[in-house]
N, C-alpha and C positions, 0 to 999 in steps of 0.2 A: 505494499499499499503507499500510494507515494506522500510520502511526509510534505503535512502544508506548513504553505511557506507565514512564518511567525517574524509578522512585523517589528521593527525597535524601537527600543523605548527613546525616548526625547536623549534622557543622558547618555545614551550610548551613542547617537548621530552626536550629541557635543563634543564625546570624547574625541571624535572624527574628526571636528574641524578647531582647526589650529586657532582660525580667526574668534571663535563663539570662546576656545577657554582664554586665547589672552585678552574678549570682552567683558568675562566673566569677572578674571584677574584684577582686571582695572576699576571695575565697578568695585568688587570686592574690598579692593583698597581704599579704594573714596567713603565706602559706608564706614569702615575701621576707623578712617580719620574722623566721619561726621561724630562715629558715640564716641570718642575717645580724647572726643576734642578738650570737656574739662580738666583732661590728665594729660593734653600734649602741650596744651597750651594753657594754663590755669588762669583767670584773670587777675587783676590788682586788689580788684573788692569782692570775696566770696560771695555769694548768694544764698540770703536766706533758704533759697524752695530750690528744688532740682528745676522745678518744671520754668524755670529762667533760664534754665539751660537749656530746655527742649525747645522750647519755642522762642522766636526771633523776635528783637528785641523791635522791633517797626511795628511790630503786633500789637505788643504792650502798650506804646507807646500812642495806638490811636485811641486808646481808656485813661491810659497815666503818662503826664509827660514829665513827675517827677520818681521815675522808679530806682529802685535800692540797687542795682546793680547793673552792667550795660558789659557781658561777655563778647560781647561783637563789637563792640567796639576797640577799635585797634590802640594800647599802649604806644605813647607815645618819649624819647628820651630827652627832652628837655626843647626848646625853641629855636633852636639854630637849624638853617634848612640845607648845608650839604650833607649825604647820606654819607654813613657808616657802611665800612666795604664788611664781611664774614667774619666773624671771631671763632678762627676752627676752634677753639681753646674749650668753646661750649659743647663739643661734638664729645667728650671727656665722659660725659653721661646721659644716658637719652632716657626721660626725653630731655632736650637740654633746654637752659635756662635762657626762655625767650628773654631775660632782661643784659645780659648778653649778645645779643644776636647773630645770632648761629647763623645764617641767612644774610644779615647784614641788615641797613633802615633804608626806604626810601627818600624822598623828599621831606624835608620836615620832621627828617626823624621818625617816623614812622615803622616799629617793627617789622621786619617779611615774614619771619616763621608765624607771627603771631593771626596776620594779617591772610595768611594761607590757611591755616590751620582751618581759623573762622567762617574764612570765605567757602570753606566746604559745604556749611552747613548750607549755605547765605547759598550756592550756587544751586543744590538739591534739592531744597526749599522752595526756592523761588519758581524753582521748574517743574516740579512737580506739581505746585498750585496751578500753572498755568495752566502745563497737559492737561490737569484733572479735567477744572472747569472747564475749558474750550474742551474735552473729549465730550465731558457730560453735555454743553451746551451744542454742540454740533451732532449728539445724538439724535433729543428729542427734536430737535429741528428739522432734520437730515429725514429720520424715522417720517415725522407727521407729514412733512410735503410728499417724499413715495412712495408712501402707502394711501394716504387718502388723496394724493393726489389732485384735480379739481380747481379751483380756487384758489386752494390753502398752497399748494404747489405753485403755483403763479405767482401768490404773494411775499412769500417765503423767500422762492428764491431770486425773485428781484432784488429783494434785499443781499440776498449773499452775491450776485453782480455787480452793485452796487457798492458796493465794500472792499471785495477782491480788485474793482476798476483800480480801487484807489493805494498808490504804494504802498504796502503795509509796515515798513519801515519808517517810512516818510509818516505817518497817517498816526504811528501808534507815537513819533516823535511830535508832533504839534500838540495831540492829546493829552502829552504831560506835561510838556511844556504850558500851556492851559491849564492842570491840574494843578500845578507845583511841583517840585522836585523831590523825591523819595524813593524807595523802594516800592512800596504800595502801591503810587501811584502807578510805578513801571506796570505790575503786577497786573494793574484792573486794565491799565490800556493793552497791555498784554492778549489779555482775553473780550477784550470787546471786537479788537482784531486779529483772533487766533480760532474762532473758532468755524469759520466760512468753509476753510478747506476739508473740515472732518464731515460739516453737513452735505458739501457734494459729493463726495466720497458714498458716507452715507448712503442718502437718497438712490445715486446709481446703483448700489447694489440693492435696495429695495426694490426697485421699478427692473429687474430684474427676477429676484428671489418670487413675489406677489405674484406675476402668471406662471407659475412652477404648477405644474401635475397636481402637488399634497398642498399645494394654496387652497389650489379649488375646488380638490377632496373637502378638507377640513371646513373650509365655507361653504361645503354642500351638506356636509354635514351638523351644521348650525353652531359652528366654533366661532365664538365671540371674538372682536377686534381686539380687545387683549388679550386674550388666549393665542391667540395667531402672532402677534406681534411679539411677545415675549414666547410660547413655546416653539417658531416655525423660526418668524423672519429675523429678526435681533440673535438666535444662536447660529444661523447661517451663513450672518453678514456681518460677523463684530471683526474677525480676525483680521481682514485687510485694512481696519481699523486700526486695530491696536497697534501689528504693524507703522502704522503712520502715527501712531504715538509716542512707542519710542524709538523713532526718529527724530522725532520733534524736538525733544527734549535738550540734545546737543545744540540743536540751532536758536531753540530758548534761549539758551543761557549762553553761549555765543550775542544773540542781542542784546539782553540785560547787560552783558558786557562792554557794548557799543554804548549803549543809552550811557554807563555809568562814566564810560570812557569823558563823556561830553560833557557828562556836570549833572546830568538828573536826577543820580543815586540820592542816597542818604547823606554824605556827606562828606569830606576825605579822610574822617576816621574812623567811615562804619568798613567793616571786612569786607571790604567788594572789588573782586578781584581785578573788574573794569576802573575799578577806580584805581586801586593800586600803581594801573598801567596810569592811567593821568596823572599821577606823582612822576612818573621818570618819563614826560614826554620832553623837559626840556630838559635835561641828559643825554637824551636821544639826542637831539635836533644842537646842543653843542653852545644853546645860546646864552648856559651861566659858569661857564666853563670847564676844563676838561672832557672829553671823548666820552661816548657811546660808548666805548670799548674800557674807559675806566669803570665806570657806572654799570657795566654788565646785567649784574644782580638784581639791578632796579626793576629792570623789565622780564629777561631770562627768565626767573623762577614762577613771576604769576601769569607770561605769558603761556611757560612748559605747564604750567598747573592747567589752564585755558584748554589748551590743546589734547593733554590728556583725557581730562574729559570727555570733550566732545569726542574725541575720538574712540572712547568708551562707548559710547552710547550710539554713537553712528555702525559701530561694528555689531551691539547689540542688536541694532534693527536691521541689519542685514540677517543677523544669526535666528531671527525672533522670522521673518519673512521664511529662511530655509525651511526653518521648525513645522511655522504651521500653515504656511501656503500648500495646496495641494496642489498649484499647478507648476509652483517650481519642484517637485518631487518629480511629477511626471515628468519635467524637460528632463532629467536627469535623468531618470528611469530610461526616456527615448536613447 
């Protein structure tokens, strides 16, 4: 008797893919940094509750401006402008003492090690919030448009066409400029203009799925709209949207860094990779003495963090697509 083909598990397919292993390793590294941030770079002033280490400062600032501690605020070594080079003696212990500046300081003497560690939390939290709510709004609007059609589809799609017609980054830049600087404003503006791609993708998949035989059969048997949507339609169209979401986090964080670099973030002392590179632009241009090679540490370390973070999510998106998209599997078998 011929032995039946046993489909390999997800983990077995991942182990055979070196790109998948690299993406998982990078993401695991950043997640470890996120959870170990209070140990890797303890704040100057200890927080009275662990909740202050978990929830970002900008969220608490919406309700209370007089916070007992601000772990995302980068400490500075005095008020002199020139950066301090990396101190190798700080690496004799691990974690290194950020007060000794193991990776040096930025312009205005903000510690780079502290900014990189807590900036990881900023990047992951902001990226996850933007993608989650953009995905949720896109799923709702695209689902309503694709499933019910008629005037609902026309209204929602004209709104989507109008928003897509505007350059996304420039529209976000204008809205943040109107609302005022701050990471919370950037997150809100990114969600406002970020859900449209999900809506169009989900609508297109639903238009295809709702005309299939099993949908017509379920409707003939008296299935309600709610049952059809959540039992048959959404489970069969969710994977492409999840692939887009996994690919989107990297580009979202890159956009956040660009807006922070332009001065629309939460201030120069906030742990944000884009803001840290903004503090290095005078040294890169060489307008205040020295050269870009002399002060390489002011932009290489934050730039490397952004590069690796975006790379990790892009590689993960490719991996998720290979694992979840049946069309990719069929191409490989052919």
